[in-house]
C-alpha positions as CSV (number, residue, x, y, z in Angstrom):
1,M,8.3,-53.6,-39.6
2,S,10.4,-56.2,-41.4
3,Q,10.6,-58.2,-38.1
4,K,6.8,-58.2,-37.9
5,K,6.3,-59.3,-41.4
6,A,8.7,-62.2,-40.9
7,A,6.9,-63.4,-37.8
8,L,3.6,-63.4,-39.7
9,G,4.8,-65.5,-42.6
10,A,4.9,-64.8,-46.2
11,S,1.7,-66.8,-46.9
12,D,-0.3,-64.4,-44.8
13,L,0.5,-61.4,-46.9
14,P,-1.3,-60.5,-50.1
15,A,0.6,-60.9,-53.4
16,R,2.8,-57.9,-54.6
17,A,2.0,-55.9,-51.4
18,T,3.2,-52.3,-51.7
19,P,2.5,-49.4,-49.3
20,V,-0.6,-47.6,-50.3
21,R,-0.7,-43.8,-49.6
22,P,-4.0,-42.5,-48.2
23,A,-6.4,-40.7,-50.5
24,S,-5.8,-37.5,-48.5
25,S,-2.6,-37.1,-46.6
26,G,-3.3,-33.7,-45.2
27,R,-1.4,-32.0,-48.0
28,T,-2.4,-30.2,-51.2
29,A,-0.5,-29.9,-54.5
30,G,1.1,-26.6,-53.2
31,G,2.1,-28.2,-49.9
32,K,-0.4,-26.5,-47.8
33,A,-2.5,-27.9,-45.2
34,K,-6.3,-28.3,-45.7
35,G,-9.2,-29.2,-43.4
36,Q,-12.0,-31.7,-43.9
37,R,-15.8,-31.0,-44.0
38,G,-17.6,-32.8,-41.1
39,G,-17.1,-33.8,-37.5
40,G,-15.8,-36.8,-35.7
41,A,-19.2,-38.8,-35.6
42,E,-19.6,-38.2,-39.3
43,A,-16.2,-39.5,-40.0
44,R,-16.8,-42.7,-37.9
45,S,-19.9,-43.3,-39.9
46,N,-18.2,-43.0,-43.2
47,C,-15.5,-45.4,-41.9
48,A,-18.2,-48.0,-40.9
49,S,-19.9,-47.6,-44.4
50,A,-16.6,-48.3,-46.0
51,K,-16.1,-51.4,-43.9
52,A,-19.6,-52.6,-44.7
53,N,-19.1,-52.2,-48.5
54,D,-15.7,-54.0,-48.4
55,A,-17.4,-56.9,-46.6
56,H,-19.7,-57.4,-49.7
57,R,-16.9,-57.3,-52.3
58,S,-16.1,-60.5,-54.1
59,P,-12.7,-61.9,-54.6
60,A,-13.2,-61.4,-58.4
61,N,-13.1,-57.5,-57.8
62,L,-9.7,-57.6,-55.9
63,G,-7.8,-56.6,-59.0
64,E,-10.0,-53.8,-60.2
65,K,-9.0,-50.2,-60.3
66,D,-10.7,-47.4,-58.6
67,G,-11.6,-43.9,-59.9
68,A,-8.2,-42.6,-59.0
69,G,-6.3,-45.4,-60.8
70,H,-5.2,-47.3,-57.7
71,T,-5.6,-51.0,-57.7
72,D,-7.1,-52.6,-54.7
73,R,-4.9,-55.2,-53.2
74,S,-7.5,-56.7,-50.9
75,D,-10.9,-56.0,-49.6
76,G,-9.4,-54.9,-46.4
77,I,-7.1,-52.3,-48.0
78,T,-10.0,-50.4,-49.6
79,G,-11.8,-50.1,-46.4
80,I,-8.7,-48.9,-44.8
81,R,-8.3,-46.2,-47.4
82,R,-11.8,-44.9,-47.0
83,C,-11.6,-45.0,-43.2
84,T,-8.3,-43.1,-43.4
85,V,-9.8,-40.3,-45.5
86,A,-12.8,-39.9,-43.1
87,K,-10.6,-39.9,-40.1
88,E,-8.2,-37.4,-41.6
89,A,-10.9,-34.9,-41.3
90,I,-10.9,-35.2,-37.4
91,L,-7.1,-34.5,-37.2
92,T,-7.2,-31.6,-39.7
93,K,-10.2,-29.9,-37.9
94,A,-8.5,-30.3,-34.5
95,A,-5.1,-28.8,-35.8
96,G,-6.6,-26.1,-38.1
97,G,-9.8,-25.1,-36.3
98,K,-11.8,-24.7,-39.6
99,D,-13.7,-27.0,-41.7
100,T,-12.8,-27.2,-45.4
101,I,-13.8,-29.5,-48.1
102,P,-11.5,-32.5,-48.8
103,N,-9.0,-32.8,-51.6
104,R,-9.5,-29.1,-52.5
105,T,-6.9,-26.5,-52.8
106,A,-6.3,-24.5,-49.6
107,R,-8.3,-21.2,-49.5
108,G,-5.7,-18.4,-49.1
109,K,-6.1,-18.2,-45.4
110,D,-4.1,-20.6,-43.1
111,T,-6.3,-22.2,-40.5
112,V,-3.3,-22.7,-38.3
113,P,-2.2,-19.7,-36.2
114,T,1.5,-19.6,-37.5
115,K,3.5,-20.9,-40.2
116,A,5.7,-22.8,-37.7
117,V,2.8,-24.6,-36.3
118,R,1.4,-25.4,-39.8
119,G,4.8,-26.7,-41.0
120,T,5.3,-28.8,-37.8
121,E,1.7,-30.2,-38.2
122,I,2.2,-31.1,-41.9
123,N,5.5,-33.0,-41.1
124,A,3.8,-34.7,-38.1
125,R,0.8,-35.7,-40.3
126,G,3.0,-37.2,-43.1
127,A,5.1,-39.2,-40.6
128,A,1.9,-40.4,-38.9
129,G,0.5,-41.4,-42.3
130,H,3.4,-43.7,-43.0
131,K,3.4,-45.2,-39.7
132,K,-0.4,-45.8,-40.0
133,I,-0.1,-47.5,-43.4
134,D,2.4,-49.9,-42.0
135,A,0.5,-50.6,-39.0
136,T,-2.7,-51.1,-41.1
137,V,-1.0,-53.7,-43.4
138,V,0.2,-55.7,-40.3
139,A,-3.2,-55.5,-38.7
140,A,-5.0,-56.5,-41.8
141,G,-2.9,-59.7,-42.2
142,V,-3.3,-60.6,-38.6
143,K,-6.7,-59.7,-37.4
144,G,-8.6,-58.4,-40.5
145,K,-11.0,-55.6,-40.6
146,N,-11.7,-55.4,-36.9
147,A,-8.0,-55.0,-36.0
148,N,-7.7,-52.3,-38.8
149,S,-10.5,-50.2,-37.3
150,T,-9.1,-50.4,-33.8
151,A,-5.6,-49.4,-35.1
152,D,-7.0,-46.4,-37.0
153,D,-8.9,-45.3,-33.9
154,N,-5.8,-45.3,-31.7
155,D,-3.8,-43.7,-34.5
156,I,-6.2,-40.8,-34.9
157,D,-6.4,-40.2,-31.2
158,A,-2.6,-40.2,-30.9
159,R,-2.3,-37.7,-33.8
160,V,-5.0,-35.4,-32.4
161,A,-3.2,-35.2,-29.0
162,A,0.1,-34.7,-30.7
163,A,-1.2,-31.9,-33.0
164,G,-2.9,-30.1,-30.0
165,K,0.3,-30.4,-27.9
166,E,2.4,-28.9,-30.7
167,M,-0.1,-26.0,-31.3
168,D,0.0,-25.2,-27.6
169,Q,3.8,-25.2,-27.7
170,A,3.8,-23.0,-30.8
171,K,1.4,-20.5,-29.3
172,S,3.5,-20.2,-26.2
173,V,6.8,-19.4,-28.1
174,G,5.4,-17.8,-31.2
175,P,6.6,-14.3,-31.9
176,R,3.3,-12.7,-31.6
177,A,2.8,-14.2,-28.1
178,K,6.3,-13.2,-27.2
179,G,5.5,-9.6,-28.2
180,K,2.4,-9.5,-26.1
181,N,4.0,-11.1,-23.1
182,A,7.0,-8.6,-23.5
183,N,4.5,-5.7,-23.6
184,K,2.6,-7.1,-20.8
185,D,5.8,-7.4,-18.6
186,A,7.0,-3.9,-19.7
187,G,3.6,-2.5,-18.8
188,G,3.6,-4.3,-15.5
189,R,7.0,-2.8,-14.7
190,K,5.9,0.6,-15.6
191,A,2.8,0.3,-13.5
192,K,4.7,-1.1,-10.5
193,A,7.3,1.9,-10.9
194,A,4.3,4.3,-11.0
195,V,2.8,2.7,-7.8
196,V,6.2,3.0,-6.1
197,A,6.6,6.7,-7.3
198,G,3.1,7.4,-6.3
199,D,3.6,5.7,-2.9
200,G,6.8,7.9,-2.4
201,E,4.8,11.0,-3.4
202,V,2.0,10.1,-0.9
203,G,4.6,9.5,1.7
204,R,6.2,12.8,1.3
205,E,2.9,14.6,1.3
206,Q,2.0,12.7,4.6
207,E,5.3,13.6,6.2
208,L,4.8,17.4,5.1
209,N,1.2,17.2,6.4
210,K,2.4,15.9,9.8
211,M,5.1,18.5,10.0
212,L,2.7,21.4,9.2
213,R,0.2,20.2,11.7
214,A,3.1,20.4,14.2
215,V,3.8,24.0,13.2
216,I,0.1,25.0,13.5
217,E,0.1,23.5,16.9
218,D,3.3,25.5,17.9
219,L,1.7,28.7,16.5
220,R,-1.5,28.3,18.5
221,I,-1.9,30.8,21.2
222,R,-2.6,29.3,24.6
223,S,-5.9,30.5,26.1
224,D,-4.3,31.8,29.5
225,E,-1.9,33.9,27.4
226,R,-4.7,35.2,25.3
227,S,-6.8,36.2,28.3
228,Q,-3.9,37.9,30.2
229,A,-2.9,39.9,27.1
230,S,-6.3,41.0,26.2
231,K,-7.0,42.1,29.9
232,R,-3.9,44.2,29.9
233,V,-4.7,45.8,26.5
234,N,-8.3,46.5,27.4
235,E,-7.3,48.3,30.5
236,V,-5.1,50.7,28.6
237,V,-7.5,51.2,25.7
238,D,-10.4,51.9,27.9
239,H,-8.3,54.6,29.8
240,L,-7.2,56.2,26.6
241,M,-10.8,56.3,25.2
242,R,-12.1,57.9,28.2
243,Y,-9.3,60.6,28.1
244,L,-9.7,61.2,24.2
245,R,-13.4,61.8,24.5
246,R,-12.8,64.9,26.6
247,D,-11.4,66.6,23.6
248,P,-14.1,68.2,21.4
249,C,-12.4,66.8,18.2
250,F,-12.7,63.2,19.4
251,A,-15.9,63.5,21.5
252,S,-17.9,61.1,19.3
253,I,-15.1,58.5,18.6
254,T,-15.7,54.8,18.9
255,K,-13.4,51.8,19.2
256,L,-13.0,49.3,16.3
257,P,-10.8,46.3,17.1
258,S,-9.0,45.1,13.9
259,G,-5.9,43.2,12.8
260,S,-4.7,39.6,13.1
261,Y,-5.4,39.2,16.8
262,Y,-9.1,39.9,16.5
263,E,-9.2,38.0,13.2
264,R,-8.0,35.0,15.1
265,V,-4.9,34.5,12.8
266,K,-2.3,35.8,15.1
267,I,0.5,33.4,15.4
268,S,3.0,32.5,18.2
269,K,2.4,35.2,20.8
270,P,-0.4,37.7,21.6
271,N,2.0,40.5,21.3
272,E,0.4,42.8,18.8
273,F,-2.9,44.5,18.9
274,D,-4.5,47.1,16.5
275,I,-7.3,49.4,17.6
276,M,-9.0,51.9,15.3
277,I,-10.2,55.2,16.8
278,T,-13.0,56.0,14.4
279,V,-14.0,59.6,13.9
280,P,-17.3,60.1,12.1
281,V,-17.3,62.8,9.4
282,K,-20.2,63.9,7.3
283,R,-20.6,65.4,3.8
284,V,-17.0,65.1,2.6
285,M,-15.5,64.9,-0.9
286,C,-13.0,62.2,-1.6
287,Q,-10.7,63.4,-4.3
288,E,-8.5,60.6,-5.9
289,V,-4.7,61.5,-5.7
290,D,-3.7,59.0,-8.3
291,I,-5.2,56.6,-10.8
292,E,-4.8,53.6,-8.6
293,G,-7.7,54.7,-6.4
294,A,-6.3,54.1,-3.0
295,F,-5.1,57.5,-1.8
296,Y,-7.4,60.5,-1.4
297,N,-7.5,64.1,-0.3
298,I,-10.5,64.9,1.9
299,A,-12.6,68.2,1.8
300,F,-15.8,69.2,3.5
301,K,-18.7,70.1,1.3
302,R,-19.7,72.5,4.0
303,C,-17.5,73.3,7.0
304,P,-19.3,75.4,9.6
305,R,-17.3,77.2,12.3
306,S,-18.9,74.8,14.8
307,N,-17.2,71.9,13.3
308,P,-14.2,70.9,15.7
309,L,-12.3,69.5,12.8
310,K,-12.0,72.8,11.1
311,Q,-8.8,73.4,13.0
312,F,-7.1,70.7,10.9
313,V,-8.2,72.1,7.6
314,C,-5.3,73.4,5.4
315,D,-6.0,75.0,2.0
316,G,-9.4,73.5,2.0
317,L,-8.2,70.0,2.7
318,L,-8.4,68.1,6.0
319,S,-4.7,67.5,6.9
320,A,-4.0,63.9,7.9
321,E,-0.7,64.9,9.5
322,K,-2.1,67.7,11.7
323,M,-4.9,65.5,13.0
324,L,-2.5,62.6,13.7
325,C,-0.1,64.8,15.6
326,H,-3.0,66.1,17.8
327,L,-4.0,62.6,18.6
328,R,-0.5,61.7,19.5
329,K,-0.3,64.5,22.0
330,L,-3.4,63.4,23.7
331,I,-2.4,59.9,24.0
332,I,1.0,60.9,25.5
333,N,-0.8,63.0,28.1
334,A,-3.2,60.1,28.8
335,V,-0.5,57.5,29.4
336,K,1.2,60.0,31.9
337,L,-2.0,59.6,34.0
338,L,-1.8,55.8,34.0
339,A,-1.0,54.2,37.4
340,D,1.0,51.6,35.5
341,S,4.3,53.1,34.6
342,K,5.1,50.1,32.3
343,V,3.2,51.7,29.4
344,K,5.3,53.8,27.0
345,V,4.6,55.6,23.8
346,T,7.3,54.8,21.2
347,R,8.8,57.2,18.7
348,K,6.9,58.3,15.7
349,K,7.4,55.9,12.6
350,P,7.6,57.7,9.4
351,G,4.5,57.0,7.3
352,S,2.6,55.1,10.0
353,P,-1.1,55.9,10.5
354,A,-0.9,54.8,14.2
355,V,0.4,56.0,17.5
356,T,2.3,52.9,19.0
357,L,2.4,52.0,22.6
358,V,4.4,49.3,24.4
359,I,2.8,47.6,27.3
360,G,5.3,45.9,29.8
361,G,4.7,43.8,32.8
362,D,4.5,40.1,33.4
363,G,4.9,37.9,30.2
364,V,5.8,39.3,26.8
365,L,5.9,42.9,25.7
366,I,2.7,43.9,23.9
367,S,2.7,46.4,21.0
368,L,-0.6,48.4,20.8
369,D,-1.3,50.5,17.6
370,M,-3.9,53.2,18.1
371,V,-4.9,54.0,14.5
372,L,-6.7,57.3,13.7
373,A,-9.6,56.6,11.2
374,L,-12.3,58.7,9.5
375,E,-15.6,57.0,9.3
376,V,-17.3,57.9,6.0
377,K,-21.0,56.8,5.7
378,Q,-21.6,57.2,2.0
379,S,-21.1,55.3,-1.2
380,W,-17.9,53.6,-1.7
381,P,-15.4,55.2,-4.2
382,A,-15.7,54.3,-7.8
383,S,-12.3,52.6,-7.8
384,T,-13.9,49.8,-5.6
385,T,-16.7,49.0,-8.1
386,K,-14.7,46.0,-9.6
387,G,-13.3,44.8,-6.3
388,L,-14.7,42.5,-3.7
389,M,-15.6,39.8,-6.2
390,I,-17.0,37.3,-3.7
391,K,-20.1,36.1,-5.7
392,D,-19.0,32.5,-5.8
393,W,-17.4,32.6,-2.3
394,F,-20.0,34.4,-0.1
395,G,-22.8,35.2,-2.6
396,T,-24.2,38.4,-4.1
397,K,-26.3,39.4,-1.1
398,V,-23.3,39.4,1.2
399,R,-21.4,41.5,-1.1
400,T,-24.2,44.0,-1.3
401,D,-24.5,44.1,2.5
402,F,-20.7,44.7,2.8
403,R,-20.9,47.7,0.3
404,R,-23.7,49.2,2.5
405,D,-21.2,49.5,5.4
406,P,-19.1,52.7,5.9
407,F,-15.6,52.9,4.7
408,Y,-12.6,54.3,6.6
409,L,-9.7,56.6,5.8
410,V,-6.4,56.4,7.6
411,P,-3.7,59.0,7.6
412,K,-1.3,57.0,5.4
413,Q,0.9,58.8,2.7
414,Q,1.4,57.4,-0.7
415,P,4.7,55.4,-0.8
416,F,5.7,56.8,-4.3
417,E,5.7,60.0,-6.2
418,T,3.2,60.4,-9.0
419,T,3.7,64.0,-10.2
420,E,5.9,66.8,-8.6
421,D,3.0,69.2,-8.3
422,R,1.2,66.9,-6.0
423,A,4.1,66.2,-3.7
424,P,3.3,69.0,-1.2
425,S,-0.2,67.6,-0.6
426,K,1.1,64.1,0.8
427,K,0.8,65.6,4.3
428,E,-3.0,65.9,3.6
429,M,-3.3,62.4,2.2
430,W,-5.5,59.7,3.3
431,R,-5.6,56.1,2.4
432,I,-8.9,54.1,2.1
433,S,-9.2,51.1,4.5
434,F,-11.5,48.1,4.7
435,S,-10.2,46.5,7.9
436,H,-13.6,46.0,9.2
437,I,-14.8,44.0,6.1
438,E,-11.6,42.0,6.1
439,K,-12.2,41.0,9.6
440,K,-15.7,39.8,8.7
441,M,-14.4,37.9,5.8
442,I,-11.9,36.1,7.9
443,M,-14.0,35.4,10.8
444,N,-16.8,34.1,8.6
445,H,-14.7,32.7,5.9
446,G,-16.7,29.5,4.8
447,N,-18.7,29.1,1.6
448,M,-21.3,27.6,4.0
449,K,-22.3,29.7,6.9
450,T,-21.6,26.9,9.4
451,C,-18.1,26.4,8.3
452,C,-15.7,25.8,11.3
453,E,-18.5,26.3,13.8
454,S,-18.9,23.9,16.6
455,G,-20.3,20.5,15.4
456,S,-19.9,21.4,11.8
457,S,-17.4,20.7,9.0
458,K,-14.0,22.4,9.1
459,C,-11.7,23.9,6.8
460,C,-7.9,25.0,6.7
461,R,-8.1,28.5,5.3
462,K,-6.9,30.1,8.4
463,S,-4.2,27.5,9.1
464,C,-2.8,28.1,5.5
465,L,-2.7,31.7,6.2
466,K,-1.0,31.3,9.5
467,L,1.7,29.1,7.7
468,L,2.3,31.6,5.0
469,K,2.6,34.6,7.6
470,R,5.0,32.5,9.6
471,L,7.1,31.8,6.5
472,I,7.2,35.5,5.5
473,E,7.8,36.6,9.1
474,T,10.7,34.3,9.6
475,L,12.3,35.1,6.3
476,K,12.1,38.8,7.2
477,E,14.0,38.1,10.5
478,K,16.7,36.4,8.6
479,H,16.8,39.1,5.8
480,P,15.4,42.3,7.3
481,R,16.9,44.7,4.7
482,I,16.0,42.6,1.6
483,L,12.4,41.9,2.7
484,A,11.7,45.2,4.5
485,N,8.7,45.9,2.3
486,V,7.1,42.5,2.7
487,C,4.3,42.2,5.2
488,S,1.6,40.0,6.5
489,Y,-1.1,42.0,4.4
490,H,0.5,40.5,1.3
491,A,-0.2,37.0,2.7
492,K,-3.9,38.0,3.6
493,T,-4.6,39.5,0.2
494,T,-3.2,36.3,-1.4
495,L,-5.6,34.2,0.6
496,F,-8.6,36.4,-0.3
497,H,-7.8,35.9,-4.1
498,A,-7.2,32.1,-3.5
499,C,-10.7,31.8,-1.8
500,V,-12.2,33.5,-4.8
501,Q,-10.5,31.0,-7.1
502,R,-11.3,28.1,-4.7
503,P,-14.6,29.0,-3.1
504,K,-15.9,25.7,-1.8
505,D,-15.3,24.5,1.7
506,E,-14.3,21.0,0.4
507,M,-11.4,22.5,-1.4
508,W,-9.8,23.4,1.9
509,R,-10.1,20.2,3.9
510,P,-8.1,20.0,7.1
511,E,-6.7,16.6,6.0
512,D,-5.4,18.2,2.9
513,L,-3.4,21.0,4.8
514,A,-0.1,20.2,3.0
515,G,-1.6,20.4,-0.5
516,C,-3.7,23.5,0.3
517,F,-0.8,25.3,1.8
518,L,1.5,24.5,-1.2
519,Q,-1.2,25.8,-3.5
520,L,-1.5,29.0,-1.5
521,L,2.2,29.3,-1.6
522,D,2.0,28.8,-5.4
523,N,-0.4,31.6,-5.6
524,F,1.9,33.9,-3.6
525,T,5.0,33.1,-5.7
526,D,3.0,33.6,-8.9
527,H,2.1,37.1,-7.8
528,L,5.7,37.8,-7.1
529,K,6.8,36.5,-10.5
530,R,4.3,38.8,-12.2
531,A,5.0,41.6,-9.7
532,D,1.2,41.9,-9.5
533,L,-0.9,41.5,-6.3
534,P,-4.2,43.7,-6.8
535,H,-5.8,45.1,-3.7
536,F,-8.8,42.9,-3.0
537,F,-11.1,45.9,-2.9
538,I,-9.4,48.2,-5.2
539,P,-8.2,46.0,-8.2
540,T,-6.3,49.0,-9.8
541,Y,-4.1,49.3,-6.9
542,N,-1.0,46.9,-7.2
543,L,0.5,46.0,-3.9
544,L,3.6,44.7,-5.5
545,D,4.2,47.8,-7.8
546,D,7.9,48.0,-8.8
547,R,7.9,51.5,-7.3
548,I,7.3,50.0,-3.9
549,F,8.7,46.5,-4.2
550,N,12.1,46.1,-5.8
551,K,12.3,43.5,-8.5
552,I,15.7,42.2,-7.4
553,N,14.2,41.7,-3.9
554,S,11.3,39.8,-5.3
555,I,13.7,37.5,-7.1
556,R,15.6,36.9,-3.9
557,L,12.3,36.2,-1.9
558,L,11.4,33.6,-4.5
559,N,14.8,32.0,-4.3
560,F,14.4,31.9,-0.4
561,I,10.9,30.3,-0.7
562,E,12.0,27.7,-3.3
563,N,15.0,26.8,-1.2
564,E,12.7,26.2,1.9
565,R,10.2,24.3,-0.2
566,T,12.9,22.0,-1.7
567,K,14.1,21.1,1.9
568,N,10.6,20.7,3.3
569,F,10.8,24.1,5.2
570,P,13.4,23.6,7.8
571,I,12.8,27.2,8.5
572,F,9.8,26.3,10.7
573,G,12.1,24.4,13.1
574,V,9.9,21.6,13.8
575,N,11.5,18.3,15.0
576,L,9.0,15.5,14.3
577,T,11.0,13.0,16.2
578,S,10.2,14.9,19.4
579,K,6.4,15.2,18.5
């Protein structure tokens, strides 16, 4: 600045020239920034008016004082001060973002986002003010009012740009912005981790889905094996039925196929068949043996001498043991008449309601159970009233139709004692059976009548049942003594209860095989943990009663299942790399 003054010459400068501070430097008495009322166009208009007024001032007024007590040193300086006040409004509005009245104390709320920005702006404003005054003095001495106006315009533009840049920098590094960015980054990392975890879970489920589909494919019975096995079985059964009908006791018997093969849920090999030999009985009384309502003593209301079954009545009760023994003798005699010497009758199994035959020949050995069953065409026992709750699954009408069907009684003894005085009657005991209804439910398992039919939507109910049966069967092979009382009927009953809980077909989509199977497995393990699996038709009869099913063995079975589940069921023995 001193060099510029020397170049101009002492005669060009006004007498006693001292720096004059602007009327508003952007600071209040308290040191806070304040804005200015009005926009940029208004400020320029004020500046122009100030210059016009200074142009009409006479040299005699150069030494007068203004209202603030300042002495005007030249007509140019006064114009400069007024222009400066007006143009200060532009900078203050740009920096603070709010219009305030000039020369008034700040209103309590800062118009600049952060204290750091406000402080920086004030310092920049003060420094720019000093530089502006020096430049104004020089410009006034050299070029006069026009040079002063140009210098002020350039100065304000520079200050606005500088203030805007500093505000942007403060916003980018301010504590609040840092916190938001940090939270955003942390949220992004968590979201990314969740996506990765979700992808991993989806990948594992897809892998399990692929493996279970391979298991189902391995469990599928080939059509040629099915046809060969059914042909051999039908030949034996037809021969036995013809022979049995010669006996007066079984003259009116019928054949009722049942079991997993005829339900189309048989796995691996067609090596097990169940045929019920139904004997119709009329006007009988079913006396409950226990409170569970599954076992009964049967007595005829009227038993004339012409009734061929009278020979099996003992103490007024129809003896299950005597009738089954008579059936067994007839079957043994019938097998002797078969031309095929590869059919054998096995030894009697304690508590079994069937006469078991083994059919040899080409292919696998076939086990054939001929089950004796009484057909009772009357109302179902009272113990079944709260059972078969399939309203949401099949509908009320289907349930009513099912209950109009007859029920069956098979010669099965109660597996545990209730009272000592009833122990001798176990030989006359019968157990109620609903195999024919179970077959209908499995074969027509959909909530919609067309489920799994050709050209319609499919479900994975049967596939899940096959997988659970396979798991139980394989575990029994590895631990026969521990799991002796576990059977496939536990798996079937679990499926029935699961279908009531999840009745809609879309809840069993084939593409969700892994999830549906794991859910069914959860249902089964829940029953094991509670030691409670109600018979689907007789809710009061617990299939996992601790008198039948040892609690320690239940815990062991749970551990076996959990171990297989953790390792993605290596027990199924599927090698995906070879698929």
